[in-house]
N, C-alpha and C positions, 0 to 999 in steps of 0.2 A: 866745293860748290860755290863758296864765296868768291874764289878766284874766277870761276866761270861767269858769275854774275858781273864781275869787273870787266871781263872780256865782252859780254853782251852790251854793257853800258858804253864801252869804247866803240863798239861797232855801230851803235845807233847814231852817234854824234853827227856824222856827215849827212844824215838822212832826215833830220827833223823838220827842215823847212820844206813844206809841200806847197808848190805853186797851185793856185786855183785857176781853172780855166775862165777866161773872159773877165778877170778881176785884176787889174793892173796894180802892181806894188802891194799885193795882198798875199799873205801867207797864212798857213795853218800850223798850229803847234798842238801836239797832243798833250792833254793834261788829264788829271783824274779827279772825278767827282767824289768827295768824301762820303756823300750820302749813298751813292749807288755802287761805288767801287768799280765803275765801268768807265773805260776811257772815253773822253769826249773831245771834240775838236773846238778849239777856240781860235777865231780868226782875228787878225790885227794888222794894221798898216805898219810895215817895217821893211827895210832893205837888209838889215843885219840882225843876227840874234847872237847874244853872248854865249860863250861856252857853258857858263853856269846854268843858264836857262835851258840850253839844249840838253845838258845832262839831266837836269831835273825833270824834263819832259817825260823821260822813260823810267825814272827812278822807281815809281810805284809799280809799274808793270814788271820790271826786272826783279824787284824785291819779292813780288808776289810769286813769280816763277821760281826763284831760288827757295823761298819759304815752302812752297808746295812740293818742290822736289825733295827737300830735306825731310819733310813730313812723310812723303811716300817711301823714302829710303828707310826711315825708322820703322815704318809699317812693315816693309818687306823683310827687314832683318828678323823681326819677331815672327812673322809668318813663315819665313824660310826655316827657322829653327824648329818651330812647332810642326811644320809640314814634314821635314826630314825625319823627325822622331816619330811622327804619326805613321809614315810609310813603313818605317822599320818595324813598328809594332804590328801594323796591319798585315804585312807580309808574313811575319812570324805567327800571328794569330790565325790568319786564313790559310796560310800555306801557299806555295807557288802555284798550285793548280787552281785553287779558288780565286786567287788574286788575278791570275791570267783570265779566268772566266769573266770576272767583273770587268776587266779592261776591254775585252773583245765585245761583250754585250753592251757596255756603255758606248763603245764605238759605233755600234749599229744605231743606237738612239740618236747620237750626235749627227749621224749622216742625214737623219730626217729633220734636223733643226736648221738646215741651211737657209731657209727663208727668213727665219728670225735673225740670223747673222747679217743678212743683207739689210734688213730693216733697221737693225741696231746701228749699222754704219750710216745709213741715210738719216736716221733721227739725230744722231750726234752731229753730223755735218751741218744739217739745216739749223739746229739750235745754235751751234757755234757761229754760223754765218749770220743769222738774224740778230743775235746778241752783239756780234761785231759791228753790225749796222745800227745798233742801239734801237732796234724795233721790237719792243717787248710784246706788242699786240700780235705781231706775226709769229713770234716765238711761242706764244700761248696757243695759237692755232696749230702750230707744228706739234706741240705736246698733246693736245686733244685728239688730233688726227692719228698720232702714233699710238695712243691708247686704243682707239677703235681698230686700227690695223693689227695691232698685236693680239687683240682679242680674236680677230679672224684667223690670224696665224696659228694660235693655240688650237682652234677647232680643226683646221686643216692638218696640223701636226698630229693630233690625236687620231684622226681618221687614217692617215698614212702609217702611223706607228702600230695601230691595232689591226692593220690588215697586212700590208706587205712586210712591215718590220717584224711582226710577230711570226709570220710564216717563215721568214728567213732565219730567225733565231731558233725556231722549233725544228726546222728540217735541214738547214744548210750548214750551220756552224759545227765545227769539229769539237764537240763537248762530250765528255764521258757520260754514258747513259745514266749512271747513278746520280749525276748532278744536273740533269736536264730540267727537272721540276724546279730546282733552286734557281737555275738560270732564267726560267720564265718569270719567277717572282722578282728577281733582280731587275729584269727588263721592265716589268710593270711599275715598280717603284722609281726606276730611273726615268721612265716616261713622265710620271707625275712630277718628279723633280725638275725636269726640263720645262714643263708647262709653267711651273711656279717661276722659274728663271726668265721665261719669256715675258711675263708680266712685270718683271723687275727692270727690264730694259729702259722704258721711258723715264723712270725715276733716276736710274743711274746716269742717263744722258743729261738730265737737268743738273745733277750735282757736278758732273765734270764740266759742263758748259759754263756754270757759274764759278768753276775752279774752287769748290769747297773741298779741298783735299784733306783737310783736318778731319771732317766727318767721314769721308771716304776711308781714310786710314783707320779710324776708330772702329767703324763697322766691319772692315775687313779683318781686323785683329779679333773682334768679337766672334766672327765666323770661324776663324782659325782655332780659337780656344774651344768653341762649341764642338768642332770636329775632333779636337783632342779629347774632349769629354766622351765622345763616342768610343774612342779607343779603350778607355778605361772601362766603359760599360761592357764592351765586347769581351774583355778579359774575365769578367765575372758572369757573363751570360751563359745559360745552359741551353738556349735555343740554337737554331741554325745560324751561325755567325755571319755567313755571307748574306743571308736574307735580312738579318737584323741590321747589318751595316748599311744596306741600301735603304731600309726603312728610316733609320735614324738620320741619314744624309738628307732625305726628303724633308724630315721635320726641321732640320737646320735651315734649309732653303726657305721654308715657309716663314720661319721666325724673322729671317733677314728681310724678306719682302715686306712684312708688316712694319718693321722699323724704317725701311726706306720710304714707305708711303706716308707714315706719320710725319717724318722729318720734312719731306718735300712739301706736303700740304701745309705745314706750319710756317715754313721759311720762304717759300717762293710763290709769288703771285701768279706766275704762269702755270704752276702745277695744280691748277684747279680745272677739272673737266668742264667744257662747254661745248654743246653741239655745234660743230663748224657749219657756217652758213655758206661759205665760199668753197668751191671745189678746186680753185686754182692751186692752192698750196698742196692739197692732197694729190693732185695730178703730178706736180713737180716732185713731191716726195716719193710717190709710187714709181714714177719714171726713173728717177735716180736709183732707187732701191732695186728696181727691176733689172737694171744693168749691173748693179752691185751683186745681184743674185748669182750671176755667172761666176763672179769671183768667189762668192761664198761657197757655192757648190764645189768649185775647184779646190779651195782651201780645205774644206771638210773632207773631201775625197783624198786629198794629199796627206792629211794628218790621220784621220780615223780610218780611212780606207786601207791604210798601211797595215793596221791590225788585222783587218779581215783577210787581206791578201796573204799575210804571214800565216794566219790560221788555216787558210785553204791549202798551203803548201808545206806547213810545218806542224806545230802543235801548240797547246796552250802555254807550255813552259817558255817557248820563244816569245809568246805574247807577254808573259810576265817580264821577260828581259826588256822588251820594248817599253812596257809600262814603267820600269825602273828608269830607263833612259829618258822617257818623257818627263818623269818626275824631277830628275836632276836638271834637265834642260829648263823646265818650268821654273824651278827655284832660281837658277842662275839668270835666265833671260828676263825674269820679272823685274830685275834691277833696271834693265834697259826700258822695259815697258813703263815702269814708274817714271823714269826720266822723260820719256816721250809723252806720257799722259799729261805731264805738266806743261809741255810745249805745244802739243797738237792744237788745243783751242786757240793759242796765240798765232799759230801758222795760218789757220783758217780766218781768224778775225782780222789779221793784218792784211790778208788778201782781200777780204770783203771791204775793208776800209780804204783800199787803193794804195796801201803803203808797200810798194813792190820791193824796194831795197831792203826794208825791214823783213819782208817775207822771205827774200832770197837768203838773207843773213841767217835767219832761223833755220832754213832748210840745210844749208851747208854745215853749220855748226852742230845741229842736232844729229846729223848723220855721223859726223866725225867723233863727237863725244860719245855717242851711243856705242860705236865700235870699240873705242878705247876703254870705256867703262867695262864692257863685256870682256875684252881681252885681258884686262887686269885680273879678272876672276878666272877666266878659262885657262890661262897659262899655268898658274900653280896647281889648278885642279887637274889638268891633263898630265902634268909631271908626277902627280901623286895619286892618280885615279885608282889604281889597283888596291892600294892600301886603304884609301878612303872608303871604297865600296865594301871591302872586307870588314872594316871596323863598323861601318854603318849597318850592313845587312847580315853579317855573319855568314850566311849561306847565299852566295852571289849566284843568281841564275846564269846559265851559259849564254854567251853572246852579249851580256850586259855591258861589258867594258867596251867592246867594239861599237855597239850601238850608241853609247854615250859619246865617244870620241867623234863619230861621224855626225851626230845630231848637233853637237856643239859647233862644228865647222859650218854646218848649214845655218845655225843661228847667227854666227858672225857675219855671214853674207846678208842675212835678213836684217841685221841691225843697221846696215848701211842703207837699206831700202825703206825703213820706217817713215822717214820724213818725205821720201819721194812720192809714195802713194798718197800721203796726206796732202801733198802739194797738188796732185792731180785731182783729188776730191774737192779741194778748195775751189778749183775752176768750175766744177759742176758738170762739164761735158765729158762723159766717161764712156760713151758707147764703144768707140773703136778700141780704146784702151782696154776695157774689160773683156772684150771678145778675144783679143790677142793674148793678154796675160792669162786669162782663164784657160785657154787652149794649152798654153805652155805649162801651166801648173798641173792641170788635169792629166797631161801626158805621162806623169809619173806612174799612174796606176797601170795603164795598158803596157807601158814599157817594162814595168816590173814583172807583170804576168808573163810577158814574152820571155824576159830574161830567166825567170824561174823554170819555164817550160824547156828552155835550152840548157838547164842544169847550172845556172849561175849561182854564185855564193849567196848566202842569206843576207850578207851585208849589201848586196847590189841594190836593194830597194832604197837605201839611203844614199848610196853613191849616185844613183840616177837623180834623186831629188836635189843633190848638191849641184850637179851639172846643169839641171834646168833652172836652178836659182841664179846661176851666173848669167844664163841667157836672159832671164827676166830682168835682171839688173841692167844689162846693156840696153834692152828695149825701153825700160822706164827712162833712162837718161836721154836716149834719142827722142822719145816722145815728148819729154819736157822741153828739149831743145827746139823742137819743131813748133810746138803749140804754145809755149809760155815764155819764149825768149830766155830759156835756161842756158846758163854758161856751162855747157857740157865739158869742154876741155878743162876749164877751171875746176870743175867738180872732180874730174879724173886726176888732175894734178894735185890739187890742194886737199882732197879728201881720200880717195881710194889709194892713190900711189903712196901717200904719206902713211896711211894706216897699214898697208901691206908691208912697207919697209919696217915699220915699228914692230909688227908681229914677227916677221922673219928674223930680224936682228936680235930681239929680246929672247926668242925661243932658242936659237942656236947658242947664244952666249951663255944663257943660264944653264942649258943642257951640258955644255962643256965644263962650266964651273963646278957642277955637282956630280960629274960623271964618276968620280972616285969615292963618293960618299955612300953611306948606307944607313938604314934605321932612322931613328928620330932626327939625327943631325941632317940627313938628306931632306926630310920633310921641312924642318924649320928654315934651313938655309935656302932651299929652293923657293919657298914662299917669300922669304925676305928679299932675295935677289930678284924675284919676279916683280915685286912691287917697286923696288929701286930702279931696275932697268926700264920697266914700263913707264915710270914717272919721268926718268931722265930723257928717254927717247921721245916721249910725248911732248916734253918741253922743247927740245931742240929740233925735232923733226916734225912733230904734229902741229906745232904752232908756227905761224909766220912771224917775221921780224917784229912787226908792230904789236902783235899779240903777246910776244915775249916781253916787250917793254911794259905792257900793261900789267902783266903778272909780276914783274920785278918791282914796278912802282907800287903795286898793291901790297906786296910783301914788305917793302921798306916802310910803308905807312903803318902797317900792323906792328912790325917790330919796333918802330919808333914810339908808338903809343905804349907798348909794354915797358919800355925803358923809362 
């Protein structure tokens, strides 16, 4: 991560001098205020800026990003270990049937929370944007308005969930008759959990906008250990374990909401509700979120709708397999999410501040590093997947291995897209973009239903999702090229082409090297070679010439200090 920080600092140096319109011989240099820890612009008369001043201009911002990313990685390692153990015990305690019931019922609830997903995206974007403009008053209005809107969302959600959702769970889902009552209880507790999480969104957005990743990491770790405590309670519980599991999860969500509220009210001036007097900010937020709603509906349908479609054409055991695949993917992909969480506020803030070169640099490097970080985990995992699932779960549900492999391929494509959709959101004009992308993403459901009716394989539901993800990636690149002067060819050459080459070369070389091995030696050597070849190819293929020089210079400096 320190090496990546060095690359960021090197990439900024040509871009620190920002000419101001109608102000001859005047330039702006970004510096950091010690009191607010928010970047400010300081203008001065000069024709040249020394390299030392240029580098120091972004030092604080880059260090903050590196520190936040490291903190989030530490958080995720702990959470992943706890989560993997939790899933193993939960699957063993509940059984494949009850675990599948929980996944499909929870999927129905999530389907009705699409409005909240859209508002969460809008709230985060506007808070990042206003703080990037250093407009605390506007940020406070965004916070207050978002609280009001999320209250309304919770009411609408409850109405939908207790009418259409409850009817669907009671009469349409393929659930064994003996467990229908339990499924309804699970549904009700999951609805309540979702309402609690809806109210958490504004507080979460404030914490991320201020880049307080240390607190975010600590509260996430607390939540993970509370869920681990649920596992131990279930092992000694004599009541219905499926119902108890849902009830206890609801209790954990409520505790985390209280902690979020106390922290935000204490540390952030903007996190105090005030009745908004102006409707302008509300209109912009609702308009942006309204179009984001299309994407939220499509994404929820794409992820949770998959469980429902599988349940309609198969059974709850297949839902359990998909649940396992989603758990593995969530644990692995969360490393990329953490990396992007540290950078997303900076992408939006740099765009809001008019720093276009810095903005583009963030987008390119975030996509590339996201893919490479994920691939370094996916490669050894894919080579040892069968053994890992067996050791982890003991009794592996049918289709689990195939689902995991396919969903990891989808996530690799999605990793390249993370910074692209954040870049589009930074611009704010998302109507056309959301309509087209939402149609492409949502197409997965009807296409899968048609495929199943014609007797397609169970795996086809994820194969179709992968194909559509490729189409969405192409569209996003072309959209950015047309509307934001995005260098599409450079992105294809410097990011996608390099990443694909690294993935293919490392996979085939490691596969050949370990082809004659078996047992523990296969596992350890394949993991070691995966890390080595991913690292080597990332250095020689993933980095450009000037970036390699920065890394070598950084390593020489560090080695020289140790001597």
